[in-house]
mmCIF file as Biopython writes it, N, C-alpha, C and O atoms, coordinates in Angstrom:
data_model
#
loop_
_atom_site.group_PDB
_atom_site.id
_atom_site.type_symbol
_atom_site.label_atom_id
_atom_site.label_alt_id
_atom_site.label_comp_id
_atom_site.label_asym_id
_atom_site.label_entity_id
_atom_site.label_seq_id
_atom_site.pdbx_PDB_ins_code
_atom_site.Cartn_x
_atom_site.Cartn_y
_atom_site.Cartn_z
_atom_site.occupancy
_atom_site.B_iso_or_equiv
_atom_site.auth_seq_id
_atom_site.auth_asym_id
_atom_site.pdbx_PDB_model_num
ATOM 1   N N  . MET A ? 1  ? -16.395 21.278  7.417   1.0 0.0 1  A 1 
ATOM 2   C CA . MET A ? 1  ? -15.427 20.317  6.862   1.0 0.0 1  A 1 
ATOM 3   C C  . MET A ? 1  ? -15.974 18.892  6.803   1.0 0.0 1  A 1 
ATOM 4   O O  . MET A ? 1  ? -16.460 18.342  7.792   1.0 0.0 1  A 1 
ATOM 5   N N  . SER A ? 2  ? -15.868 18.280  5.521   1.0 0.0 2  A 1 
ATOM 6   C CA . SER A ? 2  ? -16.375 17.061  5.258   1.0 0.0 2  A 1 
ATOM 7   C C  . SER A ? 2  ? -15.717 15.933  6.280   1.0 0.0 2  A 1 
ATOM 8   O O  . SER A ? 2  ? -14.619 16.137  6.797   1.0 0.0 2  A 1 
ATOM 9   N N  . GLY A ? 3  ? -16.444 14.787  6.517   1.0 0.0 3  A 1 
ATOM 10  C CA . GLY A ? 3  ? -15.846 13.723  7.203   1.0 0.0 3  A 1 
ATOM 11  C C  . GLY A ? 3  ? -14.734 13.100  6.786   1.0 0.0 3  A 1 
ATOM 12  O O  . GLY A ? 3  ? -13.877 12.705  7.577   1.0 0.0 3  A 1 
ATOM 13  N N  . SER A ? 4  ? -14.646 12.945  5.357   1.0 0.0 4  A 1 
ATOM 14  C CA . SER A ? 4  ? -13.418 12.526  4.693   1.0 0.0 4  A 1 
ATOM 15  C C  . SER A ? 4  ? -12.217 13.339  4.830   1.0 0.0 4  A 1 
ATOM 16  O O  . SER A ? 4  ? -11.111 12.870  5.098   1.0 0.0 4  A 1 
ATOM 17  N N  . LYS A ? 5  ? -12.475 14.597  4.635   1.0 0.0 5  A 1 
ATOM 18  C CA . LYS A ? 5  ? -11.422 15.636  4.855   1.0 0.0 5  A 1 
ATOM 19  C C  . LYS A ? 5  ? -10.756 15.469  6.270   1.0 0.0 5  A 1 
ATOM 20  O O  . LYS A ? 5  ? -9.555  15.326  6.497   1.0 0.0 5  A 1 
ATOM 21  N N  . GLN A ? 6  ? -11.771 15.516  7.152   1.0 0.0 6  A 1 
ATOM 22  C CA . GLN A ? 6  ? -11.182 15.530  8.612   1.0 0.0 6  A 1 
ATOM 23  C C  . GLN A ? 6  ? -10.496 14.220  8.892   1.0 0.0 6  A 1 
ATOM 24  O O  . GLN A ? 6  ? -9.528  14.246  9.652   1.0 0.0 6  A 1 
ATOM 25  N N  . TRP A ? 7  ? -10.922 12.965  8.316   1.0 0.0 7  A 1 
ATOM 26  C CA . TRP A ? 7  ? -10.302 11.922  8.555   1.0 0.0 7  A 1 
ATOM 27  C C  . TRP A ? 7  ? -8.888  11.840  8.006   1.0 0.0 7  A 1 
ATOM 28  O O  . TRP A ? 7  ? -7.923  11.398  8.630   1.0 0.0 7  A 1 
ATOM 29  N N  . ALA A ? 8  ? -8.877  12.337  6.715   1.0 0.0 8  A 1 
ATOM 30  C CA . ALA A ? 8  ? -7.426  12.493  6.221   1.0 0.0 8  A 1 
ATOM 31  C C  . ALA A ? 8  ? -6.561  13.422  6.832   1.0 0.0 8  A 1 
ATOM 32  O O  . ALA A ? 8  ? -5.340  13.275  6.763   1.0 0.0 8  A 1 
ATOM 33  N N  . LEU A ? 9  ? -7.142  14.469  7.489   1.0 0.0 9  A 1 
ATOM 34  C CA . LEU A ? 9  ? -6.166  15.392  8.191   1.0 0.0 9  A 1 
ATOM 35  C C  . LEU A ? 9  ? -5.699  14.511  9.408   1.0 0.0 9  A 1 
ATOM 36  O O  . LEU A ? 9  ? -4.505  14.423  9.693   1.0 0.0 9  A 1 
ATOM 37  N N  . GLU A ? 10 ? -6.544  13.956  10.012  1.0 0.0 10 A 1 
ATOM 38  C CA . GLU A ? 10 ? -6.161  13.133  11.320  1.0 0.0 10 A 1 
ATOM 39  C C  . GLU A ? 10 ? -5.032  12.007  10.928  1.0 0.0 10 A 1 
ATOM 40  O O  . GLU A ? 10 ? -4.138  11.710  11.719  1.0 0.0 10 A 1 
ATOM 41  N N  . LYS A ? 11 ? -5.142  11.498  9.823   1.0 0.0 11 A 1 
ATOM 42  C CA . LYS A ? 11 ? -4.246  10.388  9.503   1.0 0.0 11 A 1 
ATOM 43  C C  . LYS A ? 11 ? -2.985  11.098  9.113   1.0 0.0 11 A 1 
ATOM 44  O O  . LYS A ? 11 ? -1.902  10.548  9.313   1.0 0.0 11 A 1 
ATOM 45  N N  . LEU A ? 12 ? -3.061  12.321  8.553   1.0 0.0 12 A 1 
ATOM 46  C CA . LEU A ? 12 ? -1.718  13.033  8.082   1.0 0.0 12 A 1 
ATOM 47  C C  . LEU A ? 12 ? -1.012  13.446  9.374   1.0 0.0 12 A 1 
ATOM 48  O O  . LEU A ? 12 ? 0.208   13.310  9.462   1.0 0.0 12 A 1 
ATOM 49  N N  . GLU A ? 13 ? -1.811  13.997  10.482  1.0 0.0 13 A 1 
ATOM 50  C CA . GLU A ? 13 ? -1.113  14.412  11.550  1.0 0.0 13 A 1 
ATOM 51  C C  . GLU A ? 13 ? -0.519  13.212  12.180  1.0 0.0 13 A 1 
ATOM 52  O O  . GLU A ? 13 ? 0.604   13.333  12.670  1.0 0.0 13 A 1 
ATOM 53  N N  . GLN A ? 14 ? -1.140  12.040  12.234  1.0 0.0 14 A 1 
ATOM 54  C CA . GLN A ? 14 ? -0.729  10.907  12.746  1.0 0.0 14 A 1 
ATOM 55  C C  . GLN A ? 14 ? 0.585   10.462  12.207  1.0 0.0 14 A 1 
ATOM 56  O O  . GLN A ? 14 ? 1.523   10.154  12.943  1.0 0.0 14 A 1 
ATOM 57  N N  . ALA A ? 15 ? 0.638   10.432  10.764  1.0 0.0 15 A 1 
ATOM 58  C CA . ALA A ? 15 ? 1.758   10.126  10.064  1.0 0.0 15 A 1 
ATOM 59  C C  . ALA A ? 15 ? 2.914   10.882  10.249  1.0 0.0 15 A 1 
ATOM 60  O O  . ALA A ? 15 ? 4.023   10.358  10.139  1.0 0.0 15 A 1 
ATOM 61  N N  . ASN A ? 16 ? 2.763   12.103  10.527  1.0 0.0 16 A 1 
ATOM 62  C CA . ASN A ? 16 ? 3.763   13.123  10.686  1.0 0.0 16 A 1 
ATOM 63  C C  . ASN A ? 16 ? 4.398   13.131  12.108  1.0 0.0 16 A 1 
ATOM 64  O O  . ASN A ? 16 ? 5.395   13.812  12.350  1.0 0.0 16 A 1 
ATOM 65  N N  . ALA A ? 17 ? 3.757   12.315  13.081  1.0 0.0 17 A 1 
ATOM 66  C CA . ALA A ? 17 ? 4.302   12.270  14.341  1.0 0.0 17 A 1 
ATOM 67  C C  . ALA A ? 17 ? 5.690   11.622  14.398  1.0 0.0 17 A 1 
ATOM 68  O O  . ALA A ? 17 ? 5.973   10.564  13.837  1.0 0.0 17 A 1 
ATOM 69  N N  . ILE A ? 18 ? 6.542   12.381  15.149  1.0 0.0 18 A 1 
ATOM 70  C CA . ILE A ? 18 ? 7.840   11.742  15.417  1.0 0.0 18 A 1 
ATOM 71  C C  . ILE A ? 18 ? 8.063   11.245  16.732  1.0 0.0 18 A 1 
ATOM 72  O O  . ILE A ? 18 ? 7.857   11.989  17.691  1.0 0.0 18 A 1 
ATOM 73  N N  . PHE A ? 19 ? 8.463   10.062  16.895  1.0 0.0 19 A 1 
ATOM 74  C CA . PHE A ? 19 ? 8.675   9.388   18.125  1.0 0.0 19 A 1 
ATOM 75  C C  . PHE A ? 19 ? 9.898   10.037  18.945  1.0 0.0 19 A 1 
ATOM 76  O O  . PHE A ? 19 ? 11.003  10.203  18.429  1.0 0.0 19 A 1 
ATOM 77  N N  . GLU A ? 20 ? 9.616   10.358  20.168  1.0 0.0 20 A 1 
ATOM 78  C CA . GLU A ? 20 ? 10.798  10.858  20.951  1.0 0.0 20 A 1 
ATOM 79  C C  . GLU A ? 20 ? 11.383  9.502   21.787  1.0 0.0 20 A 1 
ATOM 80  O O  . GLU A ? 20 ? 10.638  8.569   22.086  1.0 0.0 20 A 1 
ATOM 81  N N  . PRO A ? 21 ? 12.633  9.528   22.073  1.0 0.0 21 A 1 
ATOM 82  C CA . PRO A ? 21 ? 13.156  8.386   22.514  1.0 0.0 21 A 1 
ATOM 83  C C  . PRO A ? 21 ? 12.364  7.865   23.877  1.0 0.0 21 A 1 
ATOM 84  O O  . PRO A ? 21 ? 12.324  6.660   24.125  1.0 0.0 21 A 1 
ATOM 85  N N  . GLY A ? 22 ? 11.753  8.813   24.719  1.0 0.0 22 A 1 
ATOM 86  C CA . GLY A ? 22 ? 11.078  8.422   25.883  1.0 0.0 22 A 1 
ATOM 87  C C  . GLY A ? 22 ? 9.651   7.741   25.650  1.0 0.0 22 A 1 
ATOM 88  O O  . GLY A ? 22 ? 9.059   7.154   26.555  1.0 0.0 22 A 1 
ATOM 89  N N  . GLU A ? 23 ? 9.171   7.869   24.391  1.0 0.0 23 A 1 
ATOM 90  C CA . GLU A ? 23 ? 7.844   7.394   24.175  1.0 0.0 23 A 1 
ATOM 91  C C  . GLU A ? 23 ? 7.818   5.955   23.747  1.0 0.0 23 A 1 
ATOM 92  O O  . GLU A ? 23 ? 6.713   5.427   23.622  1.0 0.0 23 A 1 
ATOM 93  N N  . LYS A ? 24 ? 8.951   5.230   23.497  1.0 0.0 24 A 1 
ATOM 94  C CA . LYS A ? 24 ? 9.008   3.786   23.030  1.0 0.0 24 A 1 
ATOM 95  C C  . LYS A ? 24 ? 9.845   3.332   24.057  1.0 0.0 24 A 1 
ATOM 96  O O  . LYS A ? 24 ? 10.718  4.066   24.522  1.0 0.0 24 A 1 
ATOM 97  N N  . SER A ? 25 ? 9.628   2.002   24.517  1.0 0.0 25 A 1 
ATOM 98  C CA . SER A ? 25 ? 10.634  1.311   25.505  1.0 0.0 25 A 1 
ATOM 99  C C  . SER A ? 25 ? 11.741  0.920   24.967  1.0 0.0 25 A 1 
ATOM 100 O O  . SER A ? 25 ? 11.723  0.599   23.779  1.0 0.0 25 A 1 
ATOM 101 N N  . TRP A ? 26 ? 12.823  0.866   25.637  1.0 0.0 26 A 1 
ATOM 102 C CA . TRP A ? 26 ? 14.098  0.421   25.187  1.0 0.0 26 A 1 
ATOM 103 C C  . TRP A ? 26 ? 14.186  -0.818  24.303  1.0 0.0 26 A 1 
ATOM 104 O O  . TRP A ? 26 ? 14.975  -0.951  23.367  1.0 0.0 26 A 1 
ATOM 105 N N  . ARG A ? 27 ? 13.218  -1.774  24.742  1.0 0.0 27 A 1 
ATOM 106 C CA . ARG A ? 27 ? 13.169  -2.951  24.145  1.0 0.0 27 A 1 
ATOM 107 C C  . ARG A ? 27 ? 12.545  -2.792  22.787  1.0 0.0 27 A 1 
ATOM 108 O O  . ARG A ? 27 ? 12.983  -3.435  21.834  1.0 0.0 27 A 1 
ATOM 109 N N  . ALA A ? 28 ? 11.536  -1.956  22.664  1.0 0.0 28 A 1 
ATOM 110 C CA . ALA A ? 28 ? 10.967  -1.717  21.246  1.0 0.0 28 A 1 
ATOM 111 C C  . ALA A ? 28 ? 12.178  -1.074  20.454  1.0 0.0 28 A 1 
ATOM 112 O O  . ALA A ? 28 ? 12.574  -1.596  19.412  1.0 0.0 28 A 1 
ATOM 113 N N  . GLN A ? 29 ? 12.739  0.035   20.954  1.0 0.0 29 A 1 
ATOM 114 C CA . GLN A ? 29 ? 13.881  0.644   20.161  1.0 0.0 29 A 1 
ATOM 115 C C  . GLN A ? 29 ? 15.086  -0.228  19.883  1.0 0.0 29 A 1 
ATOM 116 O O  . GLN A ? 29 ? 15.865  0.041   18.968  1.0 0.0 29 A 1 
ATOM 117 N N  . LEU A ? 30 ? 15.229  -1.243  20.653  1.0 0.0 30 A 1 
ATOM 118 C CA . LEU A ? 30 ? 16.393  -2.230  20.372  1.0 0.0 30 A 1 
ATOM 119 C C  . LEU A ? 30 ? 15.751  -3.077  19.050  1.0 0.0 30 A 1 
ATOM 120 O O  . LEU A ? 30 ? 16.449  -3.271  18.055  1.0 0.0 30 A 1 
ATOM 121 N N  . LEU A ? 31 ? 14.571  -3.486  19.125  1.0 0.0 31 A 1 
ATOM 122 C CA . LEU A ? 31 ? 13.928  -4.306  18.172  1.0 0.0 31 A 1 
ATOM 123 C C  . LEU A ? 31 ? 13.966  -3.468  16.907  1.0 0.0 31 A 1 
ATOM 124 O O  . LEU A ? 31 ? 14.407  -4.020  15.899  1.0 0.0 31 A 1 
ATOM 125 N N  . ASP A ? 32 ? 13.564  -2.219  16.826  1.0 0.0 32 A 1 
ATOM 126 C CA . ASP A ? 32 ? 13.549  -1.422  15.715  1.0 0.0 32 A 1 
ATOM 127 C C  . ASP A ? 32 ? 15.080  -1.334  15.090  1.0 0.0 32 A 1 
ATOM 128 O O  . ASP A ? 32 ? 15.196  -1.347  13.864  1.0 0.0 32 A 1 
ATOM 129 N N  . LEU A ? 33 ? 16.130  -1.254  15.842  1.0 0.0 33 A 1 
ATOM 130 C CA . LEU A ? 33 ? 17.508  -1.343  15.474  1.0 0.0 33 A 1 
ATOM 131 C C  . LEU A ? 33 ? 17.790  -2.529  14.858  1.0 0.0 33 A 1 
ATOM 132 O O  . LEU A ? 33 ? 18.403  -2.456  13.793  1.0 0.0 33 A 1 
ATOM 133 N N  . VAL A ? 34 ? 17.451  -3.736  15.328  1.0 0.0 34 A 1 
ATOM 134 C CA . VAL A ? 34 ? 17.663  -5.083  14.976  1.0 0.0 34 A 1 
ATOM 135 C C  . VAL A ? 34 ? 16.997  -5.085  13.578  1.0 0.0 34 A 1 
ATOM 136 O O  . VAL A ? 34 ? 17.728  -5.430  12.650  1.0 0.0 34 A 1 
ATOM 137 N N  . ILE A ? 35 ? 15.994  -4.822  13.352  1.0 0.0 35 A 1 
ATOM 138 C CA . ILE A ? 35 ? 15.295  -4.927  12.118  1.0 0.0 35 A 1 
ATOM 139 C C  . ILE A ? 35 ? 15.833  -4.071  11.148  1.0 0.0 35 A 1 
ATOM 140 O O  . ILE A ? 35 ? 15.862  -4.446  9.976   1.0 0.0 35 A 1 
ATOM 141 N N  . TRP A ? 36 ? 16.284  -2.918  11.494  1.0 0.0 36 A 1 
ATOM 142 C CA . TRP A ? 36 ? 16.866  -1.989  10.581  1.0 0.0 36 A 1 
ATOM 143 C C  . TRP A ? 36 ? 18.217  -2.485  10.010  1.0 0.0 36 A 1 
ATOM 144 O O  . TRP A ? 36 ? 18.534  -2.451  8.821   1.0 0.0 36 A 1 
ATOM 145 N N  . SER A ? 37 ? 18.907  -2.915  10.957  1.0 0.0 37 A 1 
ATOM 146 C CA . SER A ? 37 ? 20.364  -3.679  10.715  1.0 0.0 37 A 1 
ATOM 147 C C  . SER A ? 37 ? 20.037  -4.827  9.770   1.0 0.0 37 A 1 
ATOM 148 O O  . SER A ? 37 ? 20.681  -4.865  8.721   1.0 0.0 37 A 1 
ATOM 149 N N  . LEU A ? 38 ? 19.132  -5.758  9.997   1.0 0.0 38 A 1 
ATOM 150 C CA . LEU A ? 38 ? 18.904  -6.744  9.113   1.0 0.0 38 A 1 
ATOM 151 C C  . LEU A ? 38 ? 18.554  -6.189  7.748   1.0 0.0 38 A 1 
ATOM 152 O O  . LEU A ? 38 ? 19.076  -6.657  6.736   1.0 0.0 38 A 1 
ATOM 153 N N  . GLU A ? 39 ? 17.677  -5.197  7.705   1.0 0.0 39 A 1 
ATOM 154 C CA . GLU A ? 39 ? 17.300  -4.591  6.201   1.0 0.0 39 A 1 
ATOM 155 C C  . GLU A ? 39 ? 18.543  -4.124  5.629   1.0 0.0 39 A 1 
ATOM 156 O O  . GLU A ? 39 ? 18.796  -4.390  4.454   1.0 0.0 39 A 1 
ATOM 157 N N  . LEU A ? 40 ? 19.334  -3.463  6.333   1.0 0.0 40 A 1 
ATOM 158 C CA . LEU A ? 40 ? 20.526  -2.775  5.691   1.0 0.0 40 A 1 
ATOM 159 C C  . LEU A ? 40 ? 21.452  -4.082  5.320   1.0 0.0 40 A 1 
ATOM 160 O O  . LEU A ? 40 ? 21.953  -4.070  4.196   1.0 0.0 40 A 1 
ATOM 161 N N  . ALA A ? 41 ? 21.677  -5.020  6.028   1.0 0.0 41 A 1 
ATOM 162 C CA . ALA A ? 41 ? 22.478  -6.230  5.495   1.0 0.0 41 A 1 
ATOM 163 C C  . ALA A ? 41 ? 21.879  -6.760  4.401   1.0 0.0 41 A 1 
ATOM 164 O O  . ALA A ? 41 ? 22.650  -6.995  3.471   1.0 0.0 41 A 1 
ATOM 165 N N  . ALA A ? 42 ? 20.594  -7.051  4.209   1.0 0.0 42 A 1 
ATOM 166 C CA . ALA A ? 42 ? 19.970  -7.792  3.104   1.0 0.0 42 A 1 
ATOM 167 C C  . ALA A ? 42 ? 20.168  -6.733  1.928   1.0 0.0 42 A 1 
ATOM 168 O O  . ALA A ? 42 ? 20.595  -7.145  0.850   1.0 0.0 42 A 1 
ATOM 169 N N  . ALA A ? 43 ? 19.886  -5.441  2.093   1.0 0.0 43 A 1 
ATOM 170 C CA . ALA A ? 43 ? 20.187  -4.506  0.922   1.0 0.0 43 A 1 
ATOM 171 C C  . ALA A ? 43 ? 21.507  -4.559  0.339   1.0 0.0 43 A 1 
ATOM 172 O O  . ALA A ? 43 ? 21.644  -4.638  -0.882  1.0 0.0 43 A 1 
ATOM 173 N N  . TRP A ? 44 ? 22.778  -4.511  1.370   1.0 0.0 44 A 1 
ATOM 174 C CA . TRP A ? 44 ? 24.057  -4.719  0.963   1.0 0.0 44 A 1 
ATOM 175 C C  . TRP A ? 44 ? 24.323  -5.940  0.193   1.0 0.0 44 A 1 
ATOM 176 O O  . TRP A ? 44 ? 24.966  -5.889  -0.856  1.0 0.0 44 A 1 
ATOM 177 N N  . TRP A ? 45 ? 23.779  -7.213  0.748   1.0 0.0 45 A 1 
ATOM 178 C CA . TRP A ? 45 ? 23.964  -8.411  0.247   1.0 0.0 45 A 1 
ATOM 179 C C  . TRP A ? 45 ? 23.411  -8.553  -1.166  1.0 0.0 45 A 1 
ATOM 180 O O  . TRP A ? 45 ? 24.056  -9.106  -2.056  1.0 0.0 45 A 1 
ATOM 181 N N  . LEU A ? 46 ? 22.101  -7.996  -1.360  1.0 0.0 46 A 1 
ATOM 182 C CA . LEU A ? 46 ? 21.618  -8.030  -2.664  1.0 0.0 46 A 1 
ATOM 183 C C  . LEU A ? 46 ? 22.333  -7.274  -3.708  1.0 0.0 46 A 1 
ATOM 184 O O  . LEU A ? 46 ? 22.476  -7.755  -4.832  1.0 0.0 46 A 1 
ATOM 185 N N  . ALA A ? 47 ? 22.767  -6.168  -3.405  1.0 0.0 47 A 1 
ATOM 186 C CA . ALA A ? 47 ? 23.620  -5.108  -4.142  1.0 0.0 47 A 1 
ATOM 187 C C  . ALA A ? 47 ? 24.883  -5.885  -4.554  1.0 0.0 47 A 1 
ATOM 188 O O  . ALA A ? 47 ? 25.265  -5.822  -5.722  1.0 0.0 47 A 1 
ATOM 189 N N  . SER A ? 48 ? 25.551  -6.623  -3.631  1.0 0.0 48 A 1 
ATOM 190 C CA . SER A ? 48 ? 26.802  -7.229  -3.924  1.0 0.0 48 A 1 
ATOM 191 C C  . SER A ? 48 ? 26.519  -8.349  -4.860  1.0 0.0 48 A 1 
ATOM 192 O O  . SER A ? 48 ? 27.432  -8.639  -5.632  1.0 0.0 48 A 1 
ATOM 193 N N  . ARG A ? 49 ? 25.551  -8.945  -4.919  1.0 0.0 49 A 1 
ATOM 194 C CA . ARG A ? 49 ? 25.136  -10.064 -5.786  1.0 0.0 49 A 1 
ATOM 195 C C  . ARG A ? 49 ? 24.840  -9.431  -7.327  1.0 0.0 49 A 1 
ATOM 196 O O  . ARG A ? 49 ? 25.311  -9.948  -8.340  1.0 0.0 49 A 1 
ATOM 197 N N  . LEU A ? 50 ? 24.118  -8.417  -7.335  1.0 0.0 50 A 1 
ATOM 198 C CA . LEU A ? 50 ? 23.614  -7.775  -8.587  1.0 0.0 50 A 1 
ATOM 199 C C  . LEU A ? 50 ? 24.720  -6.983  -9.360  1.0 0.0 50 A 1 
ATOM 200 O O  . LEU A ? 50 ? 24.699  -6.835  -10.581 1.0 0.0 50 A 1 
ATOM 201 N N  . TRP A ? 51 ? 25.718  -6.473  -8.503  1.0 0.0 51 A 1 
ATOM 202 C CA . TRP A ? 51 ? 26.911  -5.707  -9.248  1.0 0.0 51 A 1 
ATOM 203 C C  . TRP A ? 51 ? 28.073  -6.237  -8.590  1.0 0.0 51 A 1 
ATOM 204 O O  . TRP A ? 51 ? 28.486  -5.793  -7.519  1.0 0.0 51 A 1 
ATOM 205 N N  . PRO A ? 52 ? 28.589  -7.160  -9.206  1.0 0.0 52 A 1 
ATOM 206 C CA . PRO A ? 52 ? 29.963  -7.794  -8.769  1.0 0.0 52 A 1 
ATOM 207 C C  . PRO A ? 52 ? 31.134  -6.862  -8.803  1.0 0.0 52 A 1 
ATOM 208 O O  . PRO A ? 52 ? 32.252  -7.263  -8.479  1.0 0.0 52 A 1 
#
């Protein structure tokens, strides 16, 4: 197997990894939740401005 194919397969496996709750600290999970909430609020605000 060529080096680039092996590299691509490793990156694909890494991208498909699903985090279990125990793998991230509660602070990191809370930060992710806060960021997700801000993104949701920004999308809602933008949509309400574009389609009154």
